N, CA, C and O atoms as a MOPAC input file, in Angstrom:
PM7 MOZYME 1SCF
protein

 N      4.74200 1    29.52000 1   -49.47100 1
 C      5.66200 1    28.95300 1   -48.50800 1
 C      6.85400 1    29.86100 1   -48.31000 1
 O      7.23700 1    30.61200 1   -49.20700 1
 N      7.42900 1    29.78600 1   -47.14300 1
 C      8.59700 1    30.60800 1   -46.83600 1
 C      9.81400 1    30.12100 1   -47.60900 1
 O      9.94200 1    28.93800 1   -47.92700 1
 N     10.69100 1    31.05200 1   -47.89800 1
 C     11.97000 1    30.70100 1   -48.48500 1
 C     13.04700 1    31.10200 1   -47.49200 1
 O     12.76200 1    31.77100 1   -46.49800 1
 N     14.26900 1    30.70100 1   -47.75300 1
 C     15.36300 1    30.95400 1   -46.84500 1
 C     16.08200 1    32.24200 1   -47.21300 1
 O     16.09400 1    32.65800 1   -48.37200 1
 N     16.67600 1    32.86000 1   -46.21300 1
 C     17.45100 1    34.07000 1   -46.43900 1
 C     18.81600 1    33.71000 1   -47.01600 1
 O     19.50500 1    32.82600 1   -46.50800 1
 N     19.18800 1    34.39500 1   -48.06200 1
 C     20.48900 1    34.20700 1   -48.68300 1
 C     21.50900 1    35.02900 1   -47.90400 1
 O     21.21400 1    36.13000 1   -47.43900 1
 N     22.70700 1    34.47900 1   -47.77000 1
 C     23.83400 1    35.15000 1   -47.12200 1
 C     23.62500 1    35.37900 1   -45.62200 1
 O     24.26700 1    36.24600 1   -45.02800 1
 N     22.74000 1    34.61000 1   -45.02200 1
 C     22.50200 1    34.68800 1   -43.57700 1
 C     22.87100 1    33.34600 1   -42.95200 1
 O     22.59800 1    32.29800 1   -43.53800 1
 N     23.48800 1    33.36100 1   -41.76800 1
 C     23.86600 1    32.09200 1   -41.14500 1
 C     22.63700 1    31.28300 1   -40.73500 1
 O     21.63700 1    31.82900 1   -40.27000 1
 N     22.73900 1    29.96800 1   -40.91900 1
 C     21.67900 1    29.06200 1   -40.49200 1
 C     22.34200 1    27.73500 1   -40.11800 1
 O     23.23700 1    27.26200 1   -40.81900 1
 N     21.90300 1    27.14800 1   -39.02900 1
 C     22.40600 1    25.82500 1   -38.66000 1
 C     21.89800 1    24.80900 1   -39.67800 1
 O     20.75200 1    24.88500 1   -40.12000 1
 N     22.73800 1    23.87500 1   -40.04100 1
 C     22.31500 1    22.85200 1   -41.00000 1
 C     21.11900 1    22.08000 1   -40.45800 1
 O     20.23800 1    21.68800 1   -41.22300 1
 N     21.08000 1    21.85700 1   -39.14500 1
 C     19.94700 1    21.13500 1   -38.55800 1
 C     18.65500 1    21.93000 1   -38.71400 1
 O     17.59700 1    21.34300 1   -38.93900 1
 N     18.72300 1    23.24700 1   -38.59800 1
 C     17.54700 1    24.10500 1   -38.79000 1
 C     17.11400 1    24.07800 1   -40.25200 1
 O     15.92100 1    24.00300 1   -40.54600 1
 N     18.06300 1    24.13700 1   -41.15400 1
 C     17.76200 1    24.06900 1   -42.58200 1
 C     17.08100 1    22.74400 1   -42.92200 1
 O     16.06900 1    22.72100 1   -43.62300 1
 N     17.63300 1    21.65800 1   -42.43000 1
 C     17.05200 1    20.33400 1   -42.69100 1
 C     15.63700 1    20.25300 1   -42.13700 1
 O     14.72000 1    19.81300 1   -42.83000 1
 N     15.45800 1    20.67300 1   -40.90100 1
 C     14.13600 1    20.59300 1   -40.26500 1
 C     13.11900 1    21.44600 1   -41.01300 1
 O     11.97900 1    21.02500 1   -41.20600 1
 N     13.51400 1    22.61200 1   -41.42500 1
 C     12.60400 1    23.51100 1   -42.13300 1
 C     12.20300 1    22.93300 1   -43.49100 1
 O     11.03600 1    23.00000 1   -43.87600 1
 N     13.17000 1    22.36500 1   -44.21500 1
 C     12.86500 1    21.72100 1   -45.49600 1
 C     11.97200 1    20.51100 1   -45.26000 1
 O     11.02400 1    20.27700 1   -46.00800 1
 N     12.27500 1    19.74600 1   -44.22300 1
 C     11.47900 1    18.55400 1   -43.92200 1
 C     10.03100 1    18.91800 1   -43.61800 1
 O      9.12200 1    18.14200 1   -43.91300 1
 N      9.80900 1    20.09100 1   -43.03000 1
 C      8.45500 1    20.54500 1   -42.71000 1
 C      7.72000 1    21.12000 1   -43.91800 1
 O      6.57000 1    21.54400 1   -43.80700 1
 N      8.39700 1    21.13200 1   -45.09000 1
 C      7.71800 1    21.52400 1   -46.31200 1
 C      8.03400 1    22.91000 1   -46.83300 1
 O      7.42600 1    23.35000 1   -47.80900 1
 N      8.97000 1    23.61400 1   -46.20800 1
 C      9.33700 1    24.93200 1   -46.72000 1
 C     10.19800 1    24.76900 1   -47.96500 1
 O     11.03300 1    23.86800 1   -48.05000 1
 N      9.98300 1    25.64200 1   -48.90800 1
 C     10.64000 1    25.54700 1   -50.21200 1
 C     12.12700 1    25.85500 1   -50.09900 1
 O     12.53000 1    26.83300 1   -49.47000 1
 N     12.92700 1    25.00700 1   -50.71700 1
 C     14.37200 1    25.22200 1   -50.80300 1
 C     14.70600 1    25.44300 1   -52.26600 1
 O     14.45800 1    24.57400 1   -53.10200 1
 N     15.26300 1    26.59100 1   -52.57400 1
 C     15.62200 1    26.95000 1   -53.94000 1
 C     16.89700 1    26.20600 1   -54.31800 1
 O     17.98000 1    26.52600 1   -53.82600 1
 N     16.76500 1    25.21300 1   -55.19300 1
 C     17.94500 1    24.42900 1   -55.54400 1
 C     18.87900 1    25.16100 1   -56.50600 1
 O     19.84700 1    24.58000 1   -56.99600 1
 N     18.59200 1    26.43100 1   -56.77400 1
 C     19.52500 1    27.26900 1   -57.53000 1
 C     20.55900 1    27.90500 1   -56.60900 1
 O     21.38100 1    28.70900 1   -57.05000 1
 N     20.51500 1    27.54500 1   -55.33600 1
 C     21.46500 1    28.05400 1   -54.35400 1
 C     22.37100 1    26.92200 1   -53.88500 1
 O     22.00800 1    25.74800 1   -53.96000 1
 N     23.54300 1    27.28800 1   -53.40600 1
 C     24.47100 1    26.31800 1   -52.83500 1
 C     24.59200 1    26.56800 1   -51.34600 1
 O     24.28900 1    27.65900 1   -50.86300 1
 N     25.03600 1    25.55000 1   -50.62000 1
 C     25.32300 1    25.68400 1   -49.20100 1
 C     26.82200 1    25.87300 1   -49.04400 1
 O     27.62300 1    25.12700 1   -49.60800 1
 N     27.18000 1    26.87800 1   -48.27300 1
 C     28.57500 1    27.18400 1   -47.99600 1
 C     28.77500 1    27.17500 1   -46.48900 1
 O     27.83200 1    27.37200 1   -45.72300 1
 N     30.02400 1    26.94400 1   -46.07200 1
 C     30.35300 1    26.95300 1   -44.65400 1
 C     31.71500 1    27.59700 1   -44.46100 1
 O     32.56600 1    27.55700 1   -45.35000 1
 N     31.91200 1    28.19200 1   -43.28700 1
 C     33.22800 1    28.75200 1   -42.99300 1
 C     34.20900 1    27.64200 1   -42.64500 1
 O     35.42300 1    27.83300 1   -42.71300 1
 N     33.68000 1    26.48400 1   -42.27400 1
 C     34.51300 1    25.31100 1   -42.03100 1
 C     34.70500 1    24.57000 1   -43.34600 1
 O     33.76200 1    24.41300 1   -44.12200 1
 N     35.91900 1    24.12000 1   -43.59200 1
 C     36.14700 1    23.25600 1   -44.75200 1
 C     35.73900 1    21.85100 1   -44.32200 1
 O     36.58500 1    20.97600 1   -44.14100 1
 N     34.44400 1    21.64800 1   -44.16300 1
 C     33.91100 1    20.42000 1   -43.58500 1
 C     33.90700 1    19.28300 1   -44.59000 1
 O     33.43100 1    19.42400 1   -45.71600 1
 N     34.44500 1    18.16000 1   -44.15900 1
 C     34.32900 1    16.97000 1   -44.99300 1
 C     33.21800 1    16.07400 1   -44.46200 1
 O     32.88500 1    15.05900 1   -45.07500 1
 N     32.64500 1    16.45100 1   -43.32000 1
 C     31.48000 1    15.76800 1   -42.75100 1
 C     30.54700 1    16.81400 1   -42.17100 1
 O     30.98000 1    17.76900 1   -41.52600 1
 N     29.28000 1    16.61800 1   -42.40900 1
 C     28.26600 1    17.52000 1   -41.87000 1
 C     27.92600 1    17.06600 1   -40.46200 1
 O     27.85300 1    15.87000 1   -40.18100 1
 N     27.72100 1    18.02400 1   -39.58900 1
 C     27.25600 1    17.75700 1   -38.23100 1
 C     26.11000 1    18.71400 1   -37.94100 1
 O     26.00400 1    19.75700 1   -38.58700 1
 N     25.25900 1    18.38600 1   -36.99400 1
 C     24.03200 1    19.14700 1   -36.74000 1
 C     24.29600 1    20.60700 1   -36.39600 1
 O     23.47500 1    21.46800 1   -36.71100 1
 N     25.42200 1    20.90300 1   -35.75600 1
 C     25.69300 1    22.27400 1   -35.31700 1
 C     26.50500 1    23.08700 1   -36.32500 1
 O     26.99000 1    24.17200 1   -36.00400 1
 N     26.65100 1    22.56800 1   -37.53300 1
 C     27.40100 1    23.26800 1   -38.57300 1
 C     26.61200 1    24.47900 1   -39.06300 1
 O     25.44600 1    24.35800 1   -39.44000 1
 N     27.25100 1    25.64200 1   -39.05500 1
 C     26.62900 1    26.86500 1   -39.56000 1
 C     26.90900 1    26.94600 1   -41.05300 1
 O     28.05000 1    26.79800 1   -41.49200 1
 N     25.86000 1    27.18300 1   -41.82500 1
 C     26.04300 1    27.31500 1   -43.26600 1
 C     25.35400 1    28.57600 1   -43.77300 1
 O     24.59700 1    29.22800 1   -43.05300 1
 N     25.63300 1    28.89500 1   -45.01400 1
 C     25.08000 1    30.06800 1   -45.69100 1
 C     24.59000 1    29.62500 1   -47.05800 1
 O     25.17600 1    28.73300 1   -47.67200 1
 N     23.54200 1    30.23000 1   -47.52500 1
 C     23.04200 1    29.98000 1   -48.86800 1
 C     23.48400 1    31.12100 1   -49.76100 1
 O     23.37100 1    32.29100 1   -49.39500 1
 N     23.98500 1    30.77800 1   -50.92500 1
 C     24.38500 1    31.78100 1   -51.89600 1
 C     24.36300 1    31.13300 1   -53.28200 1
 O     24.11200 1    29.93500 1   -53.41700 1
 N     24.62600 1    31.93300 1   -54.29000 1
 C     24.54700 1    31.48300 1   -55.67000 1
 C     25.58100 1    30.40000 1   -55.99000 1
 O     26.61100 1    30.27100 1   -55.32900 1
 N     25.26100 1    29.63200 1   -57.02700 1
 C     26.22000 1    28.68600 1   -57.58100 1
 C     27.43100 1    29.47500 1   -58.06700 1
 O     27.29500 1    30.63900 1   -58.44600 1
 N     28.60600 1    28.86300 1   -58.06100 1
 C     29.76100 1    29.55800 1   -58.65100 1
 C     29.59300 1    29.62800 1   -60.16700 1
 O     28.99100 1    28.74800 1   -60.78300 1
 N     30.13000 1    30.67500 1   -60.74300 1
 C     30.18900 1    30.77100 1   -62.20400 1
 C     31.39800 1    29.94800 1   -62.65400 1
 O     32.43500 1    29.93900 1   -61.99100 1
 N     31.25500 1    29.27400 1   -63.76300 1
 C     32.36700 1    28.48900 1   -64.29800 1
 C     32.87500 1    29.19800 1   -65.54200 1
 O     32.14900 1    29.38400 1   -66.51900 1
 N     34.14100 1    29.58800 1   -65.47900 1
 C     34.79300 1    30.26700 1   -66.60000 1
 C     36.09600 1    29.53300 1   -66.87100 1
 O     36.94400 1    29.40600 1   -65.98800 1
 N     36.24700 1    29.05300 1   -68.09500 1
 C     37.44100 1    28.28300 1   -68.47500 1
 C     37.70300 1    27.13100 1   -67.50800 1
 O     38.83300 1    26.91500 1   -67.06900 1
 N     36.64400 1    26.40000 1   -67.18500 1
 C     36.71300 1    25.23100 1   -66.28700 1
 C     37.17400 1    25.57200 1   -64.87500 1
 O     37.66200 1    24.69900 1   -64.15800 1
 N     37.02800 1    26.81800 1   -64.47300 1
 C     37.41400 1    27.22100 1   -63.11600 1
 C     36.21100 1    27.87000 1   -62.44400 1
 O     35.52800 1    28.70400 1   -63.03800 1
 N     35.95900 1    27.46900 1   -61.17900 1
 C     34.85100 1    28.04400 1   -60.42200 1
 C     35.20000 1    29.44600 1   -59.93900 1
 O     36.28500 1    29.68700 1   -59.41200 1
 N     34.25500 1    30.36500 1   -60.13100 1
 C     34.39700 1    31.73600 1   -59.64300 1
 C     33.22700 1    31.99900 1   -58.70400 1
 O     32.07100 1    32.04500 1   -59.12400 1
 N     33.55100 1    32.17200 1   -57.42300 1
 C     32.52700 1    32.33500 1   -56.39500 1
 C     32.15100 1    33.79900 1   -56.22800 1
 O     32.88900 1    34.70000 1   -56.62700 1
 N     30.99600 1    34.01100 1   -55.63400 1
 C     30.49600 1    35.36900 1   -55.42500 1
 C     31.41500 1    36.13800 1   -54.47100 1
 O     32.22500 1    35.55300 1   -53.75300 1
 N     31.26700 1    37.43400 1   -54.48600 1
 C     32.03300 1    38.29200 1   -53.57900 1
 C     31.74500 1    37.92700 1   -52.12800 1
 O     32.65000 1    37.93800 1   -51.29300 1
 N     30.48800 1    37.60400 1   -51.82300 1
 C     30.13300 1    37.21200 1   -50.45500 1
 C     30.92500 1    35.98000 1   -50.02900 1
 O     31.47500 1    35.95000 1   -48.92800 1
 N     30.98800 1    34.97900 1   -50.87500 1
 C     31.69000 1    33.73600 1   -50.54600 1
 C     33.18500 1    33.99000 1   -50.37000 1
 O     33.77700 1    33.53000 1   -49.39400 1
 N     33.79300 1    34.71000 1   -51.29300 1
 C     35.23800 1    34.93400 1   -51.20700 1
 C     35.60300 1    35.87400 1   -50.06600 1
 O     36.59500 1    35.64700 1   -49.37300 1
 N     34.81900 1    36.92000 1   -49.86400 1
 C     35.10600 1    37.87400 1   -48.78700 1
 C     35.04100 1    37.20800 1   -47.41600 1
 O     35.82300 1    37.52900 1   -46.52100 1
 N     34.10500 1    36.28100 1   -47.26200 1
 C     33.91700 1    35.61500 1   -45.97000 1
 C     34.66200 1    34.29000 1   -45.87900 1
 O     34.47800 1    33.52700 1   -44.93000 1
 N     35.50800 1    34.02200 1   -46.88000 1
 C     36.33700 1    32.81300 1   -46.88400 1
 C     35.50400 1    31.54700 1   -46.66000 1
 O     35.85100 1    30.69100 1   -45.84600 1
 N     34.39500 1    31.45000 1   -47.40500 1
 C     33.50200 1    30.30600 1   -47.26200 1
 C     33.91000 1    29.18800 1   -48.21400 1
 O     34.56100 1    29.41600 1   -49.23400 1
 N     33.51200 1    27.98400 1   -47.85100 1
 C     33.81300 1    26.78900 1   -48.63600 1
 C     32.50300 1    26.17400 1   -49.11500 1
 O     31.51800 1    26.14500 1   -48.37700 1
 N     32.49500 1    25.69000 1   -50.33600 1
 C     31.32600 1    25.01200 1   -50.87000 1
 C     31.09200 1    23.74500 1   -50.07000 1
 O     31.98200 1    22.90500 1   -49.93800 1
 N     29.90200 1    23.61800 1   -49.54400 1
 C     29.52900 1    22.44400 1   -48.77200 1
 C     28.67800 1    21.49800 1   -49.61800 1
 O     28.91700 1    20.29100 1   -49.65200 1
 N     27.68100 1    22.06500 1   -50.30000 1
 C     26.74600 1    21.25200 1   -51.08000 1
 C     26.13700 1    22.09900 1   -52.18600 1
 O     25.76900 1    23.25200 1   -51.96200 1
 N     26.03100 1    21.52600 1   -53.37700 1
 C     25.24100 1    22.16000 1   -54.41900 1
 C     23.77300 1    22.00300 1   -54.03200 1
 O     23.36600 1    20.94400 1   -53.55400 1
 N     22.98800 1    23.03800 1   -54.23400 1
 C     21.59800 1    23.02800 1   -53.81200 1
 C     20.78200 1    21.90600 1   -54.39800 1
 O     19.97600 1    21.29100 1   -53.69900 1
 N     20.97900 1    21.62700 1   -55.68000 1
 C     20.22400 1    20.56500 1   -56.32900 1
 C     20.53400 1    19.21500 1   -55.70100 1
 O     19.63100 1    18.40600 1   -55.48900 1
 N     21.81100 1    18.96600 1   -55.40200 1
 C     22.18800 1    17.70500 1   -54.76000 1
 C     21.62200 1    17.62100 1   -53.34200 1
 O     21.12100 1    16.57500 1   -52.93200 1
 N     21.70300 1    18.72800 1   -52.59500 1
 C     21.16400 1    18.76000 1   -51.23600 1
 C     19.68300 1    18.39000 1   -51.24800 1
 O     19.22700 1    17.55400 1   -50.46800 1
 N     18.96000 1    19.02000 1   -52.13500 1
 C     17.52500 1    18.76900 1   -52.24100 1
 C     17.25700 1    17.32000 1   -52.66100 1
 O     16.35500 1    16.68200 1   -52.11900 1
 N     18.02500 1    16.79400 1   -53.61700 1
 C     17.84800 1    15.41800 1   -54.07600 1
 C     18.10900 1    14.41100 1   -52.95100 1
 O     17.37400 1    13.43300 1   -52.81200 1
 N     19.15100 1    14.64500 1   -52.15100 1
 C     19.46200 1    13.73900 1   -51.04600 1
 C     18.34400 1    13.77900 1   -50.01200 1
 O     17.94000 1    12.74000 1   -49.49100 1
 N     17.84300 1    14.97900 1   -49.71500 1
 C     16.74800 1    15.09100 1   -48.74900 1
 C     15.49700 1    14.38100 1   -49.26900 1
 O     14.85400 1    13.63900 1   -48.52600 1
 N     15.15200 1    14.59900 1   -50.52600 1
 C     13.97000 1    13.95300 1   -51.10600 1
 C     14.12700 1    12.43400 1   -51.06400 1
 O     13.19100 1    11.71800 1   -50.70900 1
 N     15.31200 1    11.94900 1   -51.42600 1
 C     15.56000 1    10.51500 1   -51.41800 1
 C     15.41300 1     9.93900 1   -50.00800 1
 O     14.75700 1     8.91400 1   -49.82100 1
 N     16.01700 1    10.58900 1   -49.02600 1
 C     15.94800 1    10.09900 1   -47.64100 1
 C     14.50400 1    10.10800 1   -47.13100 1
 O     14.05600 1     9.14800 1   -46.50300 1
 N     13.78500 1    11.19100 1   -47.40300 1
 C     12.41600 1    11.31000 1   -46.89200 1
 C     11.42400 1    10.44800 1   -47.66900 1
 O     10.37400 1    10.09100 1   -47.13600 1
 N     11.73700 1    10.11200 1   -48.90700 1
 C     10.89400 1     9.18900 1   -49.65600 1
 C     11.03200 1     7.78500 1   -49.07600 1
 O     10.05000 1     7.05600 1   -48.93600 1
 N     12.26000 1     7.42300 1   -48.74400 1
 C     12.50000 1     6.11100 1   -48.16000 1
 C     11.96900 1     6.01300 1   -46.73200 1
 O     11.45000 1     4.97800 1   -46.31300 1
 N     12.11300 1     7.11200 1   -45.99700 1
 C     11.73300 1     7.10200 1   -44.58800 1
 C     11.15300 1     8.47700 1   -44.24500 1
 O     11.89300 1     9.36400 1   -43.82200 1
 N      9.84800 1     8.66600 1   -44.42000 1
 C      9.22200 1     9.98000 1   -44.22800 1
 C      9.46100 1    10.61100 1   -42.85100 1
 O      9.46200 1    11.83600 1   -42.72800 1
 N      9.65900 1     9.80600 1   -41.83800 1
 C      9.89400 1    10.34000 1   -40.49400 1
 C     11.38000 1    10.32500 1   -40.12800 1
 O     11.72500 1    10.29700 1   -38.94700 1
 N     12.25400 1    10.34500 1   -41.12200 1
 C     13.69800 1    10.32500 1   -40.86300 1
 C     14.07400 1    11.47100 1   -39.92900 1
 O     13.59400 1    12.59500 1   -40.07300 1
 N     14.93000 1    11.16300 1   -38.98400 1
 C     15.39700 1    12.17600 1   -38.03500 1
 C     16.43200 1    13.07500 1   -38.71700 1
 O     16.92300 1    12.76700 1   -39.80400 1
 N     16.74400 1    14.17100 1   -38.06800 1
 C     17.80000 1    15.05800 1   -38.58300 1
 C     19.10200 1    14.28300 1   -38.68600 1
 O     19.83700 1    14.42800 1   -39.66200 1
 N     19.39200 1    13.46100 1   -37.68600 1
 C     20.60800 1    12.64100 1   -37.70900 1
 C     20.65700 1    11.69900 1   -38.89200 1
 O     21.71200 1    11.51700 1   -39.49900 1
 N     19.52800 1    11.09600 1   -39.22800 1
 C     19.47000 1    10.18200 1   -40.37000 1
 C     19.65100 1    10.93700 1   -41.68900 1
 O     20.28200 1    10.43100 1   -42.61700 1
 N     19.10600 1    12.12700 1   -41.76500 1
 C     19.27600 1    12.93400 1   -42.97800 1
 C     20.72700 1    13.39200 1   -43.09500 1
 O     21.29000 1    13.39600 1   -44.19000 1
 N     21.33500 1    13.77800 1   -41.97100 1
 C     22.75000 1    14.15400 1   -41.99000 1
 C     23.60000 1    12.95700 1   -42.41000 1
 O     24.56400 1    13.11100 1   -43.15900 1
 N     23.24900 1    11.77900 1   -41.93500 1
 C     23.95100 1    10.55900 1   -42.34500 1
 C     23.84300 1    10.37500 1   -43.85800 1
 O     24.82900 1    10.03600 1   -44.51300 1
 N     22.65500 1    10.59600 1   -44.41400 1
 C     22.45400 1    10.47600 1   -45.86100 1
 C     23.26700 1    11.53000 1   -46.62100 1
 O     23.84800 1    11.23100 1   -47.66400 1
 N     23.31000 1    12.75800 1   -46.10300 1
 C     24.09300 1    13.82600 1   -46.74600 1
 C     25.58500 1    13.49000 1   -46.72900 1
 O     26.27700 1    13.66900 1   -47.73100 1
 N     26.07300 1    13.00400 1   -45.59300 1
 C     27.48500 1    12.62900 1   -45.49500 1
 C     27.80500 1    11.45500 1   -46.41400 1
 O     28.84900 1    11.43300 1   -47.06600 1
 N     26.90100 1    10.48100 1   -46.46000 1
 C     27.10100 1     9.32700 1   -47.33000 1
 C     27.22100 1     9.78000 1   -48.78400 1
 O     28.09500 1     9.31600 1   -49.51600 1
 N     26.33900 1    10.68800 1   -49.19600 1
 C     26.37700 1    11.17500 1   -50.57500 1
 C     27.69500 1    11.91700 1   -50.84700 1
 O     28.29700 1    11.75400 1   -51.90900 1
 N     28.13600 1    12.73000 1   -49.87900 1
 C     29.39700 1    13.46100 1   -50.04800 1
 C     30.57200 1    12.50500 1   -50.25100 1
 O     31.47200 1    12.77800 1   -51.04400 1
 N     30.55500 1    11.39300 1   -49.53400 1
 C     31.67000 1    10.44900 1   -49.57200 1
 C     31.58700 1     9.47400 1   -50.74700 1
 O     32.61700 1     9.02300 1   -51.24900 1
 N     30.37400 1     9.14700 1   -51.18700 1
 C     30.19500 1     8.06400 1   -52.16300 1
 C     29.55900 1     8.48100 1   -53.48200 1
 O     29.48200 1     7.67500 1   -54.41000 1
 N     29.10400 1     9.72000 1   -53.58000 1
 C     28.40900 1    10.18900 1   -54.77900 1
 C     27.27500 1     9.22600 1   -55.14100 1
 O     27.04400 1     8.90700 1   -56.30700 1
 N     26.58100 1     8.78100 1   -54.09700 1
 C     25.48000 1     7.84100 1   -54.25700 1
 C     24.53500 1     8.03100 1   -53.07800 1
 O     24.93100 1     8.53400 1   -52.02600 1
 N     23.29500 1     7.62700 1   -53.26300 1
 C     22.31200 1     7.77000 1   -52.19700 1
 C     22.42900 1     6.62700 1   -51.19500 1
 O     22.71400 1     5.48600 1   -51.55900 1
 N     22.20800 1     6.95300 1   -49.95000 1
 C     22.19200 1     5.96900 1   -48.88000 1
 C     20.88800 1     5.19100 1   -48.95200 1
 O     19.81600 1     5.77600 1   -49.10700 1
 N     20.98100 1     3.88300 1   -48.83900 1
 C     19.80300 1     3.03500 1   -48.82400 1
 C     19.38200 1     2.87900 1   -47.36300 1
 O     19.96500 1     2.09200 1   -46.61800 1
 N     18.36600 1     3.63600 1   -46.96700 1
 C     17.86600 1     3.55000 1   -45.59700 1
 C     17.15600 1     2.21600 1   -45.42000 1
 O     16.25100 1     1.86400 1   -46.17700 1
 N     17.58000 1     1.50400 1   -44.42700 1
 C     16.92600 1     0.23100 1   -44.11400 1
 C     15.68100 1     0.54600 1   -43.29300 1
 O     15.77000 1     0.99200 1   -42.14900 1
 N     14.54000 1     0.31100 1   -43.88600 1
 C     13.29200 1     0.58900 1   -43.19600 1
 C     12.97800 1    -0.53500 1   -42.23600 1
 O     13.05200 1    -1.71200 1   -42.58800 1
 N     12.62800 1    -0.16200 1   -41.02300 1
 C     12.25800 1    -1.17300 1   -40.03600 1
 C     10.76000 1    -1.39700 1   -40.12100 1
 O      9.99400 1    -0.43800 1   -40.22400 1
 N     10.33000 1    -2.66000 1   -40.07700 1
 C      8.88900 1    -2.91400 1   -40.16000 1
 C      8.16400 1    -2.36000 1   -38.94300 1
 O      8.71100 1    -2.34700 1   -37.84000 1
 N      6.93600 1    -1.90600 1   -39.14200 1
 C      6.14300 1    -1.37600 1   -38.02600 1
 C      5.73300 1    -2.52400 1   -37.12700 1
 O      5.48400 1    -3.64300 1   -37.57400 1
 N      5.67200 1    -2.20800 1   -35.84500 1
 C      5.28200 1    -3.23800 1   -34.87400 1
 C      3.78100 1    -3.32300 1   -34.76700 1
 O      3.26200 1    -4.13400 1   -33.99900 1

Protein backbone atom coordinates (compact mmCIF):
# COMPACT_ATOMS: atom_id res chain seq x y z
CA UNK A 1 0.00 0.00 0.00
CA UNK A 2 1.05 3.56 -0.60
CA UNK A 3 2.37 5.69 2.20
CA UNK A 4 2.27 9.46 2.50
CA UNK A 5 5.08 11.86 1.74
CA UNK A 6 6.67 13.42 4.79
CA UNK A 7 7.21 17.19 4.81
CA UNK A 8 4.96 17.69 1.77
CA UNK A 9 1.73 19.72 1.86
CA UNK A 10 -1.51 17.76 1.75
CA UNK A 11 -5.10 18.87 2.28
CA UNK A 12 -6.60 17.28 5.37
CA UNK A 13 -9.57 16.19 3.23
CA UNK A 14 -7.19 14.38 0.85
CA UNK A 15 -5.41 12.73 3.76
CA UNK A 16 -8.71 11.58 5.27
CA UNK A 17 -10.02 10.27 1.95
CA UNK A 18 -6.81 8.41 1.21
CA UNK A 19 -6.75 6.78 4.66
CA UNK A 20 -10.44 5.94 4.33
CA UNK A 21 -9.68 4.16 1.04
CA UNK A 22 -7.23 1.90 2.88
CA UNK A 23 -3.85 3.54 2.35
CA UNK A 24 -1.50 3.05 5.27
CA UNK A 25 -1.00 5.96 7.65
CA UNK A 26 2.15 5.74 9.75
CA UNK A 27 1.02 6.65 13.25
CA UNK A 28 4.64 7.42 14.13
CA UNK A 29 4.10 10.74 12.35
CA UNK A 30 2.27 13.86 13.50
CA UNK A 31 0.13 16.27 11.53
CA UNK A 32 1.31 19.86 11.50
CA UNK A 33 -0.22 22.99 10.00
CA UNK A 34 0.95 26.51 9.31
CA UNK A 35 -2.33 27.65 10.84
CA UNK A 36 -2.62 27.49 14.61
CA UNK A 37 -5.94 25.76 14.01
CA UNK A 38 -8.23 25.00 16.88
CA UNK A 39 -10.72 23.47 14.42
CA UNK A 40 -10.04 21.33 11.39
CA UNK A 41 -11.68 22.25 8.11
CA UNK A 42 -11.61 20.36 4.80
CA UNK A 43 -9.32 22.88 3.07
CA UNK A 44 -6.69 22.91 5.83
CA UNK A 45 -3.20 22.22 4.49
CA UNK A 46 -1.14 19.98 6.73
CA UNK A 47 2.27 18.32 6.75
CA UNK A 48 3.41 15.00 8.16
CA UNK A 49 6.59 14.93 10.19
CA UNK A 50 8.12 13.20 13.19
CA UNK A 51 6.81 13.37 16.73
CA UNK A 52 8.55 16.03 18.81
CA UNK A 53 11.34 14.84 21.07
CA UNK A 54 10.62 15.42 24.74
CA UNK A 55 13.58 16.63 26.77
CA UNK A 56 13.09 17.76 30.37
CA UNK A 57 9.30 17.81 29.84
CA UNK A 58 9.64 20.20 26.90
CA UNK A 59 8.75 19.39 23.29
CA UNK A 60 11.54 19.84 20.75
CA UNK A 61 10.28 19.87 17.17
CA UNK A 62 12.20 18.97 14.04
CA UNK A 63 14.09 21.56 12.04
CA UNK A 64 11.42 21.29 9.33
CA UNK A 65 8.64 22.16 11.79
CA UNK A 66 10.48 25.06 13.42
CA UNK A 67 11.89 26.49 10.18
CA UNK A 68 8.43 26.54 8.60
CA UNK A 69 6.74 27.83 11.76
CA UNK A 70 4.35 24.88 11.86
CA UNK A 71 1.97 24.04 14.68
CA UNK A 72 1.14 20.58 15.97
CA UNK A 73 -2.33 19.71 14.77
CA UNK A 74 -2.66 16.03 15.70
CA UNK A 75 -0.50 13.23 17.01
CA UNK A 76 -0.52 10.48 14.39
CA UNK A 77 -1.67 7.76 16.75
CA UNK A 78 -4.64 9.85 17.89
CA UNK A 79 -5.52 10.81 14.30
CA UNK A 80 -5.53 7.17 13.28
CA UNK A 81 -7.54 6.14 16.37
CA UNK A 82 -10.21 8.79 15.71
CA UNK A 83 -10.48 7.72 12.07
CA UNK A 84 -10.74 4.03 13.01
CA UNK A 85 -13.38 4.82 15.63
CA UNK A 86 -15.46 6.93 13.22
CA UNK A 87 -15.24 4.39 10.39
CA UNK A 88 -15.99 1.47 12.70
CA UNK A 89 -19.16 3.19 13.83
CA UNK A 90 -20.08 4.38 10.35
CA UNK A 91 -18.08 2.75 7.52
CA UNK A 92 -19.43 5.18 4.92
CA UNK A 93 -18.76 8.29 7.03
CA UNK A 94 -18.24 11.37 4.89
CA UNK A 95 -15.15 13.55 5.09
CA UNK A 96 -17.29 16.10 6.94
CA UNK A 97 -18.33 13.51 9.51
CA UNK A 98 -14.73 12.43 10.05
CA UNK A 99 -13.66 16.07 10.41
CA UNK A 100 -16.47 16.48 12.95
CA UNK A 101 -15.09 13.47 14.87
CA UNK A 102 -11.53 14.89 14.73
CA UNK A 103 -12.71 18.28 16.00
CA UNK A 104 -14.78 16.64 18.73
CA UNK A 105 -11.74 14.68 19.90
CA UNK A 106 -9.58 17.84 19.89
CA UNK A 107 -12.13 19.65 22.06
CA UNK A 108 -13.19 16.82 24.39
CA UNK A 109 -10.35 14.28 24.45
CA UNK A 110 -13.04 11.70 23.76
CA UNK A 111 -14.49 9.94 20.75
CA UNK A 112 -17.64 11.22 19.10
CA UNK A 113 -20.55 8.80 19.29
CA UNK A 114 -21.88 8.75 15.73
CA UNK A 115 -25.60 8.23 15.75
CA UNK A 116 -26.21 5.58 13.15
CA UNK A 117 -29.37 5.99 11.16
CA UNK A 118 -31.28 2.79 10.44
CA UNK A 119 -31.32 1.64 6.82
CA UNK A 120 -34.54 2.19 4.96
